VOGU-3710 file (C-alpha; in Angstrom, 3 decimals, decimal comma):
1> mdiistshsl> 11,766/-0,702/-5,850  10,502/-2,618/-8,691  11,928/-6,116/-8,242  11,678/-7,047/-11,909  13,698/-4,080/-13,404  16,577/-4,607/-10,811  17,008/-8,172/-10,390  20,336/-8,062/-12,280  21,736/-5,578/-9,728  20,769/-7,448/-6,526
11> rfsnlaypri> 23,858/-9,706/-6,259  26,473/-7,983/-4,118  28,417/-10,950/-2,724  31,241/-10,659/-5,272  31,692/-6,887/-4,962  35,216/-5,843/-3,889  34,946/-2,917/-1,382  37,794/-0,480/-0,961  39,244/0,205/2,481  38,029/3,721/3,561
21> ppflprdlql> 39,494/5,245/6,599  36,803/6,287/9,211  37,110/9,995/8,977  33,700/10,378/10,552  32,099/8,446/13,383  29,999/5,520/12,281  26,744/6,943/13,658  27,233/10,039/11,832  28,020/8,092/8,613  24,879/6,104/9,066
31> iivtlavrgd> 22,752/9,168/9,401  24,322/10,912/6,358  23,977/7,630/4,250  20,309/7,199/5,159  19,343/10,838/4,360  21,256/10,592/1,002  19,842/7,536/-0,464  16,231/7,274/0,765  13,757/7,052/-2,044  16,370/6,762/-4,740
41> rkrclrfmkv> 17,177/3,280/-5,954  20,021/4,218/-8,201  21,721/6,122/-5,452  21,240/3,222/-3,158  23,168/0,900/-5,650  25,953/3,394/-6,005  26,286/3,825/-2,245  26,487/0,038/-1,749  29,641/-0,055/-3,749  31,343/2,298/-1,430
51> srdfavwvrp> 32,101/0,060/1,351  30,869/-3,009/3,218  29,520/-0,929/6,023  27,557/1,229/3,477  26,145/-1,893/1,912  24,897/-3,231/5,200  23,305/0,200/6,080  21,767/0,871/2,556  20,388/-2,627/1,767  17,367/-2,416/4,019
61> llyefvhisk> 16,606/1,003/2,313  16,828/-0,599/-1,093  14,252/-3,104/-0,159  11,968/-0,881/1,882  9,476/-0,618/-1,044  9,064/-3,733/-3,279  6,839/-3,624/-6,248  6,084/-6,968/-7,985  4,651/-6,374/-11,371  5,345/-9,689/-13,210
71> ylqlcwfvva> 5,812/-13,346/-12,215  7,519/-14,590/-15,411  10,990/-13,447/-14,309  10,407/-14,538/-10,634  10,755/-18,229/-11,548  14,184/-18,152/-9,825  12,508/-16,937/-6,628  11,011/-20,470/-6,099  13,818/-22,699/-7,318  16,839/-20,550/-6,059
81> rrerltrfsm> 18,619/-21,184/-2,775  16,683/-20,619/0,315  19,170/-17,878/1,433  17,996/-15,549/-1,351  14,572/-15,300/0,288  16,220/-13,235/3,119  16,271/-10,168/0,906  12,395/-10,062/1,067  12,439/-10,016/4,802  13,745/-6,541/4,545
91> arnlfistpy> 10,515/-5,216/2,769  8,335/-3,037/4,672  5,967/-1,869/1,865  4,949/-4,495/-0,629  2,691/-4,102/-3,813  1,718/-7,185/-5,672  0,084/-6,012/-8,958  0,028/-9,294/-10,743  -2,744/-11,786/-11,743  -3,711/-14,361/-9,266
101> dsafdayvln> -1,205/-17,122/-8,741  -1,722/-19,053/-5,529  1,856/-20,747/-5,437  3,942/-17,588/-6,151  1,748/-15,494/-3,828  2,155/-18,028/-1,010  6,010/-17,758/-1,471  5,990/-14,064/-1,611  3,826/-13,583/1,473  5,641/-16,009/3,578
111> acgqvqslal> 9,074/-14,445/2,649  7,942/-10,878/3,633  7,269/-11,267/7,312  8,263/-7,687/8,141  5,679/-5,824/5,912  3,723/-3,154/7,456  1,883/-1,938/4,428  0,550/-4,177/1,703  -1,210/-3,218/-1,754  -3,015/-5,581/-4,045
121> rgdslrgvth> -4,915/-5,121/-7,138  -8,480/-6,483/-6,952  -8,240/-7,936/-10,443  -6,653/-11,057/-8,732  -9,896/-11,844/-7,073  -11,208/-13,270/-10,412  -9,035/-16,289/-9,974  -10,163/-17,061/-6,450  -12,834/-19,577/-5,205  -13,981/-20,462/-1,795
131> ltqrgvwatv> -11,746/-23,492/-1,995  -8,557/-21,535/-2,403  -6,091/-22,149/0,505  -3,099/-20,469/-0,829  -2,146/-17,073/-2,162  -3,076/-13,409/-1,146  -6,730/-14,066/-0,521  -6,396/-17,409/1,364  -7,504/-18,030/4,803  -4,332/-19,977/5,710
141> evackpssvf> -1,930/-18,144/7,958  1,013/-16,511/6,242  3,998/-14,606/7,683  2,883/-11,297/6,153  0,708/-9,483/8,655  0,285/-5,850/7,512  -1,557/-3,252/9,595  -2,167/-1,257/6,560  -3,712/-2,570/3,311  -4,646/-0,904/-0,035
151> lfhtncelfq> -6,950/-2,642/-2,426  -6,852/-1,020/-5,820  -9,605/-1,546/-8,416  -11,469/-4,045/-6,286  -14,838/-5,556/-6,815  -15,966/-5,973/-3,137  -19,264/-7,764/-4,116  -17,145/-10,652/-4,836  -16,402/-11,270/-1,241  -20,013/-11,773/-0,516
161> qrhmaspail> -21,044/-13,640/-3,714  -18,381/-16,212/-2,902  -18,998/-16,311/0,801  -15,372/-15,717/1,441  -13,967/-15,891/5,036  -11,482/-13,238/6,285  -8,311/-13,409/4,257  -5,199/-14,027/6,418  -3,569/-10,767/5,073  -6,501/-8,701/6,604
171> rncthlaiep> -6,600/-10,145/10,192  -4,267/-7,592/11,541  -5,368/-4,726/9,383  -6,472/-1,575/11,231  -6,160/0,845/8,245  -7,985/-0,178/5,032  -8,090/1,813/1,864  -10,067/0,582/-1,052  -10,556/1,744/-4,589  -14,056/0,209/-5,291
181> tsvdircisy> -15,300/-0,802/-8,867  -18,905/-0,185/-7,663  -20,427/3,049/-6,813  -22,742/1,290/-4,406  -20,429/1,308/-1,331  -22,876/-0,743/0,803  -21,344/-3,943/-0,714  -18,127/-3,156/1,200  -19,920/-3,907/4,494  -19,633/-7,749/4,094
191> llnitptvth> -15,839/-7,268/3,803  -15,678/-5,138/6,913  -17,862/-7,684/8,870  -15,286/-10,393/8,154  -12,366/-8,032/9,121  -13,403/-6,659/12,482  -9,953/-5,279/13,255  -10,337/-2,470/10,739  -11,050/0,888/12,467  -10,080/3,243/9,620
201> lallftyprl> -11,526/3,100/6,225  -10,605/5,179/3,134  -12,426/4,999/-0,202  -10,397/6,013/-3,075  -12,050/7,508/-6,245  -10,983/9,110/-9,435  -12,927/12,152/-10,682  -15,835/12,339/-10,983  -16,864/8,782/-9,694  -17,231/9,880/-6,103
211> yaihnakefc> -20,220/12,099/-6,837  -22,088/8,958/-8,227  -21,738/6,904/-4,985  -25,011/5,770/-3,237  -26,192/4,175/-0,059  -23,650/6,095/1,885  -25,978/6,681/4,641  -26,898/2,994/4,988  -23,196/2,154/4,825  -22,284/4,443/7,750
221> eenpqlssiv> -25,152/3,025/9,890  -24,129/-0,622/9,295  -20,444/0,027/10,284  -20,526/1,717/13,783  -17,161/-0,015/14,521  -15,305/2,519/12,154  -13,758/5,513/13,848  -12,887/7,274/10,583  -14,215/7,249/7,068  -12,199/9,188/4,472
231> lchfiqrsrp> -13,492/9,782/0,959  -10,449/10,560/-1,282  -11,195/12,126/-4,615  -8,163/12,029/-7,013  -8,513/14,825/-9,589  -6,100/15,196/-12,513  -4,702/18,663/-13,173  -5,730/20,002/-16,398  -2,177/21,510/-16,771  0,639/19,281/-15,550
241> tsgdlwaits> 3,205/21,003/-13,264  6,384/20,097/-11,530  4,843/19,614/-8,102  1,968/18,006/-6,621  -0,844/19,490/-4,281  -1,919/16,848/-1,975  -4,996/18,484/-0,592  -7,198/21,383/-1,595  -10,439/20,731/0,465  -11,428/24,238/1,375
251> fgphgfeqld> -15,114/24,187/0,696  -17,817/23,964/3,192  -19,323/20,643/4,546  -20,249/18,342/1,669  -23,500/16,321/1,747  -21,548/13,113/2,406  -19,918/14,725/5,436  -23,181/15,836/6,913  -24,445/12,195/6,838  -22,087/11,115/9,581
261> srvalveilk> -19,627/12,887/11,876  -16,928/10,355/11,031  -16,900/11,052/7,231  -14,290/13,403/5,693  -13,968/14,355/2,082  -10,534/15,072/0,749  -9,716/16,363/-2,809  -6,196/15,426/-4,058  -4,962/17,411/-7,208  -2,435/15,199/-8,931
271> nrsacashwr> -0,641/15,118/-12,396  -1,871/11,519/-12,527  -5,340/10,488/-11,313  -4,834/6,759/-11,236  -4,996/5,745/-7,573  -2,453/2,915/-7,914  0,164/5,218/-9,358  0,415/6,993/-5,967  0,951/3,663/-3,957  4,424/4,677/-2,670
281> alacgsldiw> 3,360/8,067/-1,513  0,416/6,347/0,175  2,383/3,752/1,831  5,174/5,980/3,126  2,858/8,646/4,434  3,924/11,520/2,312  0,349/11,433/0,873  -1,150/11,053/4,504  -4,893/10,370/3,712  -5,577/9,656/7,411
291> gmgkarreai> -4,060/12,886/8,630  -5,760/14,895/5,891  -9,103/13,214/6,847  -8,629/14,030/10,466  -7,612/17,614/9,752  -10,644/18,056/7,423  -13,072/16,620/10,133  -11,584/19,039/12,628  -11,973/21,928/10,232  -15,735/20,993/9,705
301> dgra> -16,400/20,682/13,463  -14,649/23,890/14,071  -17,106/25,776/11,647  -20,107/24,283/13,531
//
């Protein structure tokens, strides 16, 4: 859910709910409603007007995915009544794609204590210094403790250049996916050294940048703690179609995969090649890069 485009429709306290006789058991109603509205914001809003029970069931699904793309219209977030922050406690997947703002970021991260998957744009690193104690890159503890983190368009060299300590948002992270701006992936080693909890790493590239990366062998040798390294190559289809093909990795072992037994190369054919545009699919697992990497590695080992 894009919080900016739906702020006018988030106030349900004044809705009048009709009395609906319970023709079906509540458990069955819950199952039907959950299946009917998942992934469809407009349908969520319509179902919430049916009855108070429906509103209670659907509201967590409405806030399951929250994408914050602007801060200008979020001023009410800081000055409004404290109770309004409770809606963000329902968020399970959060994408903050705004410029760095330590005050707003701190409010958001402390309001979203149930987030399991967090996505950030690395552009926000430009506004960070080693003195920063608030915001998404701060070392001060926040309520948001995701186990899965996506860093889109991120210059990982900045972590080492600024001698940054481990950001609080990465201290519980086990699955880290990065879209690096540099083709020298060895610069990612510093970030991994300050986040020792990471066991699964995915590197996201748009075609044809993956073929330009170097120091891959040195990178693998420097990071023995990783159990899986997935190289994801997003390739835009020449002819747009109605559907997407998540993986079409059918060729023999690639040179990168021969460097280390943990490396798996996965090609993803999409109508849009931008990695960040697939955030929702990556977060919910419909685009399961970890599962695809495991399957690819098993296929390679099976050929050996």
